[in-house]
C-alpha positions in Angstrom: 97.2 131.7 -90.6 99.3 128.6 -90.2 97.0 125.0 -89.9 98.0 122.3 -87.2 98.5 119.0 -88.8 97.1 116.4 -86.6 99.2 113.2 -87.7 97.8 109.8 -86.4 100.1 107.0 -88.1 100.9 104.9 -85.6 104.6 104.1 -86.6 105.5 107.0 -89.3 108.9 104.5 -90.4 106.7 102.2 -91.6 105.0 104.3 -93.2 104.2 104.5 -97.5 102.9 108.0 -97.2 102.3 109.3 -93.9 105.7 109.9 -93.5 105.7 112.3 -96.4 103.5 114.5 -95.7 104.4 115.0 -92.6 108.0 116.3 -93.1 106.5 117.7 -96.2 104.6 119.9 -93.4 107.4 120.1 -91.6 109.5 121.8 -94.3 106.2 124.2 -94.8 106.5 124.9 -91.3 105.7 129.1 -92.2 102.0 126.7 -93.9 101.5 124.2 -91.1 102.5 122.3 -87.2 103.3 119.0 -87.9 101.7 117.2 -84.8 102.2 113.4 -84.3 100.0 111.7 -81.9 102.8 108.1 -82.1 106.0 110.8 -80.8 103.9 113.1 -78.2 102.1 110.6 -77.0 103.9 106.7 -77.1 102.5 105.3 -74.0 98.6 106.4 -75.9 98.1 108.6 -72.9 96.9 111.8 -74.1 97.5 115.0 -72.2 94.3 116.7 -73.7 93.9 120.0 -72.2 97.4 120.5 -74.1 96.1 119.7 -76.9 93.0 121.7 -77.4 95.6 124.4 -76.7 97.1 123.0 -79.4 94.5 123.5 -81.3 93.1 127.8 -80.6 96.2 127.8 -81.5 96.3 127.1 -84.8 94.1 128.7 -88.0 92.8 125.6 -89.3 92.8 121.8 -88.6 93.8 118.7 -90.5 93.7 115.2 -89.0 96.2 112.9 -91.0 96.1 109.0 -91.2 96.1 105.6 -92.8 92.6 104.6 -93.4 92.4 101.2 -91.1 89.8 99.1 -91.2 88.1 101.8 -93.4 87.9 103.8 -89.9 90.7 106.2 -88.5 93.6 104.0 -86.4 92.6 103.7 -82.7 95.3 106.9 -81.3 93.6 109.2 -83.5 90.3 107.1 -82.3 91.0 108.8 -79.0 92.2 112.5 -79.7 89.0 112.4 -81.1 87.1 111.2 -77.6 89.5 112.7 -75.7 90.0 116.3 -77.2 86.4 117.1 -78.8 84.4 117.2 -75.5 81.0 118.6 -74.4 81.9 121.9 -73.5 84.9 122.9 -75.6 84.1 121.3 -79.0 80.4 121.1 -78.7 77.4 122.0 -76.6 76.9 124.7 -73.8 79.9 126.9 -74.1 81.8 124.3 -77.1 82.4 127.0 -79.7 86.0 126.0 -79.8 86.0 124.8 -83.3 83.2 126.4 -85.2 84.2 127.9 -87.8 87.9 126.6 -88.0 88.4 124.8 -91.2 89.1 121.2 -90.8 89.7 118.7 -93.2 91.4 115.1 -94.2 94.1 113.6 -95.6 94.2 110.1 -95.7 96.4 107.3 -97.6 94.3 104.0 -98.6 96.1 100.9 -99.8 93.5 100.0 -101.5 93.2 101.6 -105.3 90.8 104.3 -106.0 88.2 101.9 -108.4 87.3 99.5 -105.7 85.6 102.4 -103.4 82.8 103.2 -105.3 79.4 102.1 -105.4 80.7 98.9 -108.6 83.9 98.8 -107.0 84.1 95.7 -104.4 84.0 97.8 -101.1 80.4 99.2 -102.7 81.3 102.7 -100.7 82.7 105.8 -102.1 86.3 107.4 -99.5 84.0 110.4 -99.2 80.9 108.5 -97.7 83.2 105.7 -95.7 84.9 109.7 -93.8 81.4 111.2 -93.1 81.2 110.7 -90.1 84.5 112.5 -89.4 82.0 115.7 -91.0 79.3 114.1 -89.3 81.7 115.0 -86.1 83.3 118.8 -87.0 79.5 119.6 -88.6 78.2 118.8 -85.3 80.8 121.3 -84.1 80.6 123.5 -86.4 83.4 123.7 -87.8 84.4 125.0 -91.2 84.9 121.3 -92.9 86.1 120.8 -96.5 87.0 118.3 -99.1 89.1 115.4 -97.7 92.9 114.8 -99.4 93.4 111.2 -100.4 96.5 109.4 -101.6 94.7 105.9 -102.9 97.0 102.7 -103.8 99.7 103.1 -101.6 99.9 99.1 -101.1 101.6 98.6 -104.8 104.5 100.2 -103.8 103.7 103.8 -105.6 107.9 105.7 -107.0 109.2 107.4 -105.4 108.2 110.4 -108.4 104.3 109.8 -107.4 105.2 110.5 -103.5 107.3 112.9 -103.6 104.7 115.0 -106.2 102.0 113.6 -104.2 103.8 115.5 -101.2 104.0 118.4 -102.5 100.0 117.8 -103.1 99.7 118.1 -100.2 101.3 121.2 -99.5 98.8 122.9 -101.8 95.9 121.1 -100.2 97.1 122.6 -96.8 97.2 126.3 -98.5 94.2 126.7 -100.6 92.4 124.8 -96.8 93.8 128.9 -95.6 93.0 130.8 -98.5 89.3 129.7 -98.3 
């Protein structure tokens, strides 16, 4: 069983953690295939048919991205709009994601305590990611709990990043074993 990791960071060279997650994915190709949207589509023109074939050829799907304005980056949103269409992902004949394990891997610049009812932003990360859960529920996918690293703006140590990348690999493993 392999997972497709669709990485939506717009510039992995500037990434604190997403680059490490992609590198960890690529080191564990027996578990997953990392597909970086900014590398595949530098012009921003997504080949939706190609993307659907990629999703179809994998047993699970992980959308990986940094939180941008409490949402995903624009190219990831475009991927959702272009790929998850009526007749393929939902609606009449749209069964491509039915029962397929789907999860998010999200990096957040802000510390975890700020994502709470009492915190600076008044909402948990789970609450902010509800539109993704709703989208995949609508597609009858098997939506799973997300993986997150909080506080990336505070320059985590190399050791912390390395440990988190290994935890990410375990997250991919767990997604496929349930």
